C-alpha positions, 0 to 999 in steps of 0.5 A: 454670403454677406461677406462675399457681397461686401468684398465683391462690391468693394472690388467692383467699386475700385475697378469702376473708379479706376476705369472712370478716372481714365474715362473722365467719369470719376463717379463710375465707381460708386454707381457700380458699387450701388448697382452691385449691392442692389443686385445682391439685395434683390437676389436675396429677396427673391431667394427668400420669397421662393 
């Protein structure tokens, strides 16, 4: 699960950066990466607490 989360986060970051550079928002990649990893962390915490 951890390796999957890391790979997905990197892919989302690269795609977000590519879209961001075209749309004049270069910081979109890191923002999407952080949001994705936060989602994985929250899902893991919810899984543990149930």
